[in-house]
Every structure is written in structure tokens, then in C-alpha cells.
C-alpha positions in Angstrom: 0.0 0.0 0.0 2.9 2.4 0.8 4.3 1.7 -2.6 1.1 2.7 -4.3 1.0 5.8 -2.1 4.5 6.8 -3.1 3.8 6.1 -6.8 0.7 8.3 -6.6 2.7 11.1 -5.1 5.4 10.6 -7.7 3.0 10.7 -10.7 1.1 13.6 -9.1 4.3 15.5 -8.7 5.3 14.8 -12.3 1.9 16.0 -13.6 2.2 19.2 -11.5 5.7 19.8 -12.9 4.4 19.3 -16.5 1.4 21.6 -15.9 3.7 24.3 -14.5 6.0 23.8 -17.5 3.1 24.1 -19.8 1.9 27.3 -18.2 5.4 28.8 -18.2 5.7 27.8 -21.9 2.3 29.4 -22.7 3.2 32.7 -21.1 6.6 32.6 -22.7 5.3 32.4 -26.2 2.0 34.4 -25.6 3.6 37.6 -26.9 4.6 35.8 -30.1 1.1 34.4 -30.4 -0.3 37.9 -30.3 2.3 39.2 -32.7 2.0 40.1 -36.4 4.5 37.3 -37.1 2.1 34.6 -35.8 -0.9 36.3 -37.5 1.1 36.1 -40.8 1.7 32.4 -40.2 -2.1 31.9 -39.8 -2.7 34.0 -42.9 -0.2 31.9 -44.9 -1.7 28.6 -43.9 -5.3 29.6 -44.6 -4.2 31.2 -47.9 -2.6 28.0 -49.0 -5.7 26.0 -48.2 -8.1 28.4 -50.0 -5.6 29.3 -52.8 -6.6 32.9 -52.3 -4.9 35.5 -50.2 -6.6 36.4 -46.9 -6.0 39.0 -44.2 -6.8 38.8 -40.5 -7.5 41.8 -38.3 -5.2 42.0 -35.2 -5.5 39.0 -32.8 -6.7 39.5 -29.2 -6.0 36.7 -26.7 -8.1 35.7 -23.7 -6.7 32.5 -22.0 -6.4 29.9 -24.8 -8.9 31.6 -27.1 -8.1 34.3 -29.7 -10.5 36.7 -31.1 -10.4 38.7 -34.3 -13.0 41.0 -35.9 -12.7 39.7 -39.4 -10.9 37.6 -42.0 -11.2 38.8 -45.6 -9.7 38.1 -49.0 -7.5 40.7 -50.4 -6.4 41.4 -54.0 -7.7 39.8 -57.1 -8.5 36.2 -57.1 -7.9 33.8 -59.9 -9.6 30.7 -58.3 -13.2 29.8 -57.7 -13.4 31.9 -54.5 -13.8 35.5 -55.7 -14.3 37.0 -52.2 -14.6 35.8 -48.6 -15.6 37.8 -45.6 -15.8 36.2 -42.1 -16.9 38.3 -39.1 -16.4 37.9 -35.4 -14.1 34.9 -35.2 -13.2 33.1 -32.1 -10.4 30.5 -32.3 -9.7 28.1 -29.4 -6.1 26.8 -29.2 -5.1 23.6 -27.4 -2.1 23.9 -25.1 -0.7 20.4 -25.2 0.3 20.3 -29.0 2.4 23.5 -28.5 5.0 21.2 -27.0 5.3 19.6 -30.5 5.4 23.1 -32.1 1.9 22.6 -33.4 -0.8 25.2 -33.1 -3.9 23.0 -32.6 -7.0 24.9 -33.3 -9.7 22.9 -31.7 -12.6 25.1 -32.9 -13.2 28.2 -35.1 -16.4 30.0 -34.5 -17.7 32.6 -36.9 -20.7 34.8 -36.4 -21.1 35.2 -40.1 -19.3 34.0 -43.3 -20.0 35.3 -46.8 -18.4 33.7 -49.8 -18.8 34.8 -53.5 -17.7 32.3 -56.2 -16.7 33.0 -59.7 -15.9 31.0 -62.8 -12.0 31.1 -62.8 -9.9 31.4 -65.9 -7.6 28.4 -66.5 -4.1 29.2 -65.1 -0.8 27.8 -66.4 0.6 27.9 -62.9 -1.2 27.8 -59.5 -1.7 31.2 -57.9 0.9 32.5 -55.5 0.0 32.6 -51.8 1.3 34.8 -49.0 4.9 34.2 -48.3 6.4 33.9 -44.8 7.4 37.2 -43.0 10.6 38.7 -44.3 11.8 39.5 -40.7 11.7 36.2 -38.7 11.1 36.3 -34.9 14.0 35.9 -32.5 15.8 32.6 -32.5 14.5 31.6 -29.0 10.9 32.2 -30.2 11.5 30.1 -33.3 12.8 27.3 -31.2 9.5 26.9 -29.4 7.0 28.7 -31.6 4.4 26.6 -33.6 5.5 25.8 -37.1 2.2 24.2 -38.2 -1.5 24.9 -37.7 -4.0 22.1 -37.3 -7.8 22.7 -37.3 -10.4 20.7 -35.5 -13.9 22.0 -36.4 -15.4 25.1 -37.8 -18.8 26.6 -36.8 -20.6 29.2 -38.8 -23.7 30.8 -37.2 -24.9 32.6 -40.4 -23.5 31.8 -43.8 -24.1 33.1 -47.3 -22.8 31.7 -50.6 -23.2 33.6 -53.9 -22.3 32.3 -57.4 -22.8 33.4 -61.1 -26.0 31.9 -62.7 -26.0 33.4 -66.2 -25.5 36.8 -67.6 -25.9 39.5 -64.9 -27.7 37.0 -62.6 -26.6 35.2 -59.5 -27.8 32.4 -57.3 -27.3 32.3 -53.6 -27.7 30.2 -50.5 -28.1 32.3 -47.4 -29.0 32.2 -43.7 -27.6 28.7 -43.1 -25.6 27.2 -40.3 -22.5 25.1 -40.7 -20.6 22.6 -38.6 -17.4 21.4 -40.5 -15.1 18.9 -38.8 -11.6 18.3 -40.3 -10.6 14.8 -41.2 -7.2 14.7 -42.7 -7.4 16.7 -45.8 -11.2 16.6 -45.9 -13.9 18.6 -44.3 -17.0 16.7 -43.1 -20.0 19.1 -43.6 -23.3 19.4 -41.8 -25.4 22.3 -43.0 -28.8 23.2 -41.5 -31.5 25.6 -42.5 -30.9 28.2 -45.2 -32.7 29.8 -48.2 -31.8 28.9 -51.8 -32.5 31.5 -54.5 -31.9 30.7 -58.1 -33.0 33.0 -61.0 -36.4 32.1 -62.5 -37.2 29.6 -59.8 -39.2 30.1 -56.6 -37.5 30.4 -53.2 -36.5 27.0 -51.7 -35.6 26.2 -48.1 -32.6 24.1 -47.3 -33.6 21.8 -44.5 -30.3 19.9 -44.2 -27.2 18.9 -46.1 -24.6 16.3 -45.2 -21.4 15.9 -47.2 -17.7 16.1 -47.5 -15.3 18.6 -49.1 -12.1 17.1 -50.5 -9.6 19.4 -52.1 -11.6 20.8 -55.1 -14.6 18.5 -54.9 -17.7 18.6 -52.7 -19.5 15.3 -52.2 -23.2 15.6 -51.1 -24.2 12.5 -49.2 -27.8 13.7 -48.7 -29.6 17.0 -48.9 -33.2 18.1 -48.7 -34.8 21.2 -50.2 -38.4 22.2 -49.5 -40.8 24.4 -51.3 -42.8 26.1 -48.5 -44.4 23.2 -46.7 -45.7 21.4 -49.7 -43.0 19.2 -51.2 -39.3 18.3 -51.2 -36.3 17.8 -53.5 -33.9 15.2 -52.2 -30.4 15.2 -53.8 -27.0 13.7 -53.7 -23.9 13.7 -55.9 -20.7 15.6 -56.6 -19.6 19.1 -57.5 -16.2 19.8 -58.9 -14.5 23.2 -58.2 -11.8 23.0 -60.8 -11.5 25.9 -63.3 -13.9 23.9 -65.5 -16.8 23.4 -63.1 -18.3 19.9 -63.1 -21.5 18.5 -61.6 -23.1 15.1 -61.1 -26.3 15.5 -59.0 -29.3 13.2 -58.6 -32.7 14.8 -57.7 -35.8 13.0 -56.4 -38.9 15.2 -56.5 -41.7 14.5 -54.1 -45.1 16.2 -54.3 -43.8 19.6 -55.3 -46.5 22.0 -56.8 -45.8 22.7 -60.4 -47.5 26.1 -60.6 -44.6 28.1 -59.0 -42.2 26.7 -61.6 -44.3 27.8 -64.6 -44.3 31.1 -66.4 -47.0 33.3 -68.0 -50.6 32.0 -68.4 -49.5 28.5 -67.7 -49.4 29.4 -64.0 -53.2 29.4 -64.0 -53.7 26.6 -66.6 -51.6 23.7 -65.4 -52.0 22.5 -61.8 -50.7 19.5 -59.9 -47.9 18.1 -57.8 -44.6 17.0 -59.4 -42.9 13.6 -58.7 -40.0 12.2 -60.5 -36.2 11.6 -60.8 -33.8 13.9 -62.5 -30.0 13.9 -63.1 -27.9 17.1 -63.6 -24.7 16.5 -65.5 -22.0 19.1 -66.4 -18.7 17.7 -67.6 -16.8 16.9 -70.8 -19.6 14.7 -72.1 -21.9 17.8 -72.1 -19.2 20.1 -73.4 -19.3 21.9 -70.0 -23.0 22.9 -70.4 -25.3 21.8 -67.6 -27.9 19.3 -68.7 -30.9 17.8 -66.8 -32.4 14.5 -67.9 -35.2 12.5 -66.3 -38.9 12.0 -66.0 -41.6 13.9 -64.2 -45.3 13.0 -63.5 -48.1 15.0 -62.0 -50.5 13.8 -59.3 -53.8 15.6 -58.8 -53.2 17.2 -62.2 -55.6 19.6 -63.8 -55.8 21.7 -67.0 -57.8 24.9 -66.6 -59.4 27.1 -69.4 -57.0 26.2 -72.2 -58.4 28.0 -75.3 -58.2 24.9 -77.6 -60.2 22.8 -75.2 -62.7 25.6 -74.6 -63.4 25.7 -78.3 -64.2 22.0 -78.4 -66.6 22.5 -75.4 -68.3 25.4 -77.1 -68.9 23.3 -80.3 -70.6 20.6 -78.2 -72.6 23.1 -76.2 -75.4 23.3 -78.8 -76.4 19.7 -78.3 -75.1 19.1 -74.7 -74.4 22.1 -72.5 -72.8 19.9 -69.7 -69.8 19.4 -72.0 -68.7 23.0 -71.7 -67.6 22.7 -68.0 -65.9 19.3 -68.6 -63.6 20.9 -71.3 -63.0 24.1 -69.3 -61.6 22.2 -66.2 -60.0 18.8 -67.0 -58.8 16.6 -64.2 -55.9 14.4 -65.3 -55.8 10.7 -64.4 -52.3 10.4 -65.9 -49.8 13.1 -66.7 -46.1 12.3 -67.3 -43.2 13.3 -69.6 -39.5 12.9 -70.1 -37.4 16.0 -69.7 -34.2 17.1 -71.4 -33.1 20.6 -70.2 -30.2 22.8 -71.0 -29.9 26.6 -70.4 -30.7 27.1 -74.1 -33.4 24.6 -74.8 -36.0 22.3 -73.0 -37.5 19.2 -74.6 -40.6 17.5 -73.2 -40.6 14.1 -74.9 -43.1 11.2 -74.6 -45.7 13.4 -73.2 -48.7 11.3 -72.0 -51.7 13.1 -70.5 -55.1 11.4 -70.1 -58.4 12.3 -68.6 -60.3 9.0 -69.0 -63.3 9.1 -71.3 -62.5 12.7 -72.3 -59.0 13.5 -73.3 -55.7 12.0 -74.5 -52.6 14.2 -75.3 -49.3 12.7 -76.5 -46.2 14.0 -78.3 -43.2 16.2 -78.0 -42.8 19.9 -77.2 -39.6 21.9 -77.6 -39.0 25.3 -76.0 -36.0 27.3 -77.1 -35.7 30.7 -75.6 -39.2 32.2 -76.1 -40.0 30.0 -79.1 -42.3 27.0 -78.9 -42.5 24.1 -81.4 -44.2 20.7 -81.0 -45.9 17.8 -82.7 -48.7 16.3 -80.6 -51.7 14.0 -80.9 -55.0 15.0 -79.3 -57.6 12.4 -78.8 -61.1 12.5 -77.3 -64.0 10.1 -76.7 -65.8 9.7 -80.1 -69.1 9.5 -78.2 -68.7 13.1 -77.0 -67.9 14.7 -80.4 -70.1 12.7 -82.7 -72.9 15.0 -81.8 -71.1 17.7 -83.7 -71.4 17.0 -87.4 -68.1 16.8 -89.3 -65.7 16.6 -86.3 -65.0 12.9 -86.6 -65.0 12.8 -90.4 -63.0 16.0 -91.0 -60.8 16.5 -87.9 -60.6 13.6 -85.4 -60.3 11.1 -88.1 -57.6 8.9 -86.6 -57.8 6.3 -83.9 -55.5 5.9 -80.8 -56.8 3.2 -78.6 -60.4 4.1 -77.7 -60.0 7.7 -78.7 -60.8 9.6 -81.9 -57.6 11.6 -82.5 -56.0 14.3 -84.7 -52.4 15.6 -85.0 -51.9 19.1 -83.6 -48.9 21.3 -84.6 -47.7 23.8 -81.9 -45.8 27.0 -82.7 -45.4 30.6 -81.6 -43.9 31.9 -78.4 -44.6 31.6 -74.6 -46.5 34.8 -74.7 -48.2 34.1 -78.1 -48.9 30.4 -78.1 -50.4 29.0 -81.4 -51.8 25.7 -82.6 -53.4 24.6 -85.8 -56.4 22.8 -84.4 -58.7 25.8 -83.7 -58.5 26.8 -87.4 -59.4 23.3 -88.5 -62.3 23.2 -86.1 -63.6 26.4 -87.5 -63.2 25.3 -91.1 -64.9 22.0 -90.3 -67.9 23.8 -88.7 -68.2 26.1 -91.8 -67.8 23.2 -94.2 -70.5 21.2 -92.4 -72.9 24.1 -92.4 -72.4 24.7 -96.1 -73.1 21.0 -96.8 -76.5 21.3 -95.1 -77.7 24.3 -97.1 -80.0 23.7 -100.1 -78.4 22.6 -103.3 -76.4 25.3 -104.9 -76.7 27.7 -102.0 -73.6 26.2 -100.2 -71.3 27.0 -103.1 -72.6 30.6 -103.3 -72.0 31.1 -99.5 -68.6 29.5 -99.8 -67.6 31.9 -102.6 -68.7 34.8 -100.4 -66.8 33.7 -97.3 -63.7 33.0 -99.3 -63.8 36.5 -100.8 -64.3 38.0 -97.3 -61.4 36.0 -95.9 -59.1 37.2 -98.6 -60.0 40.8 -97.9 -60.3 40.4 -94.1 -57.8 37.7 -92.9 -59.1 38.2 -89.3 -62.3 36.5 -90.4 -61.0 33.1 -89.1 -60.2 34.6 -85.7 -63.9 35.0 -85.1 -64.0 31.2 -84.6 -61.1 31.3 -82.0 -62.9 33.4 -79.5 
């Protein structure tokens, strides 16, 4: 028992001596840790990691924590990070690694961090970072001063990222929180909350993102974006931060309302919740242009007050007034399409919309800029339109399954959408009327209407209203 007692006293004494030595060491090098030389060492290490030159405001020490008001990029950047601005930094230093000349940063806390990215120009040589101070500290300081900086974890209370998203437009992720833990040369990332703003898209909320940053690549293990409280986008994949940006992202869409993602009159005409899977690719195979491929379907889909359908309803109104409302608001039992999107062009292929016993719409639509072009097939229940003389014989004279169908050519622009069916419906109605007039009278009326149409081309538009 006495041996154990004396061993306890011995080890206790050794621990006390080591503690006293550590305190003496700390107070011996504290002036250096507060100096511009040590601040320059920190700036050098951070600049090497980010490949962009940074500047700290003077360091203020309190115990084993150091405070600084800001860390900002200076000068012109030639890498992906154009500007960085971190405010109210608190850096916690561990004492023990100082014995190995290592400044161990257990934790860096930032009140705010704003980063703006850019598309960097390819460089023949890597950019130069801040050099070590030209006037080294005294030799005795060099013998005990840290020569290396290690970082444990980084906490950001309020973050903001901004990046170019086309000519004179930017996307940004703001008001998010970050916990990043260092694992070798990697950062394990946990991002919570946040607002995602992308031009021409509605505001999305970032619920959570888990991933890893490795050198110039960001790997997203899982992330969830939400539109209001109505639907989610789940994604995973990889982003490359090389001079030639690359992206391989997978999206899963769950019950996201389609209306906010539409433009013009379509916001009020196409309703429903989107579901589907999409893949975003940007690499050599796409010549550096982002491309989205996949399929989307609508649940609880509905088409409201589309002029072409209104016209069919009006034509059946004479014999069955209940048909007008059916064609004015069409509930879709099936609505799906394949999607091929680039910044220049969007193709909706294998469109397949059906309202059972009323409507079938199939085909392809291309939207390039403001221009629209498409070839579709429109079908309807022959029992509904046979009451209108001439429609089946002259217009819906093809068969697709149980539907009487007709091809429809789409053209025009987003703001001036055109199709060739309305004109054919009008001509069919006139032709049927002429055929039912007394013998010889139909030809005379036709000659008159042809002459009027030549002189007043807007004559046909009467049938479109």
C-alpha cells in the first residue's frame, strides 16, 4: 500500500511539474502568439488551403482563445473563390500540442461567413499565396513557436454563398448554419437551415445537407430542399470546383407543386404536384454545359381554361351544355413526360396526358428561348364529339386506342402560343354548315366567305374566341 501511495505522489508531482512547465511555456510564447508574425503564419496557412490571399485583423487573446473581428480576402482572385468575408471569429487553441510546435485549433467559430464564387480562368501555374514574413522572430521564439497549424472543427452561425448563374444574374444560399469537422485533408460538412435563391425559380428552403469537401470536390451525401411546406427535393452527388466546373447531381422530386415553376398564363392553366427523378450533368460529355435528364409526372393534375379545349366545349354546347364545363376544367388521371433541359433549350418528350373518357394528349414539345414548337396528338371520346357533325370525319379522323384523334402542330412563343387545331375546327364547322344548305346555296355562300377571308384575314379569328 505504501508503494502505491508513493507512486501516486510521484506521478502527481510529475503531472504538476508538466502543468507548471506548460503554463510557463504558454506565457513565454504568448507575446509571439499575439504578434504580427504569428498572424502572418495563420494567414499563410489559410491562404494555402483556400488558394486565395486572406488577411486577419489583429488578434486578441483571452486565455487559450483568440478573437479577431474579421478575416477577408485581399487582392484579385484567380480561383473559384472571388471574395470571402468572415466576421467575429473566435479561435480556441489547445495547449498540449504546443510542445510539438503545433498550433492545434480545436474550434473556429464565426458569427457570419459570406463567400462569393466565380468561374475562374484556366491558369498555367497555380496562384501564389502569401509568403512567410521577411523578418523572422527571435531565435529563441523560433525554437518553441508553432511551425504548423491544425484545425479541429469550424462553426458558422450565419452563412451566405453567392455564385454566377448566367448573364448578370446570381444564385445564392443564405441564412444557413455550418458545422465542419476536419478529417485529414477533408472537411465533413453538416449544413442546417438556409434559403436557396436561383433565378427564374421560386424560393426553396434548405432543410439539411450532409457531405464532404475534399480538395476541389464537394460530395453531397444527402440533402433536402423544400418548397414552402408542400413538397421536397432530395439530392446527392458531386460538385467539382476545378476551373472547369463539373456537376453530377441526382434529384428526387416528391409532391412539389408545379405552378410556381411555370411562367405566364401556364401558372393558372396547369396544376398538380410533381414527382420524379432527374439527373444534372456538367462535364466533358456535355461540353461543359449543364444538362438535366429524367422523367416527371403529375399527381392531382388539372388543366384549366385552355383555349383549344374551350373551343371543343363550345362546339358541343349546342347539343349538350354539360360538356362546356368538362372541357373548361379537365382533371388528369395520368400526366407524365420525359425531360431534357439545358440553359438554351428544353424538350418535353413522350408526353402522355389522359383524362379518362374525355382527353388524350401525346407527343413532343420543344421550348428554345421564347419560341415553342411541337408535334402532338390530341384524342377524345368519339361518343362526345359525334354529336357535332363533321368533327370525326374531317378533324378527329384517326384512332389511338379508344380515342378519336388528330395531330396538332404547336408554334409561336410563350406569350403568343399557337396551334393549328382551332382553325381546322372552325373550317370544319363552316364546311358542315355549307353542306347542309339547299343545293347550290352552299357554293354561293362559300364563294362569299372565301372572298371575305381574302379581304379580311381576321375572319378566321372569329372562330377562335
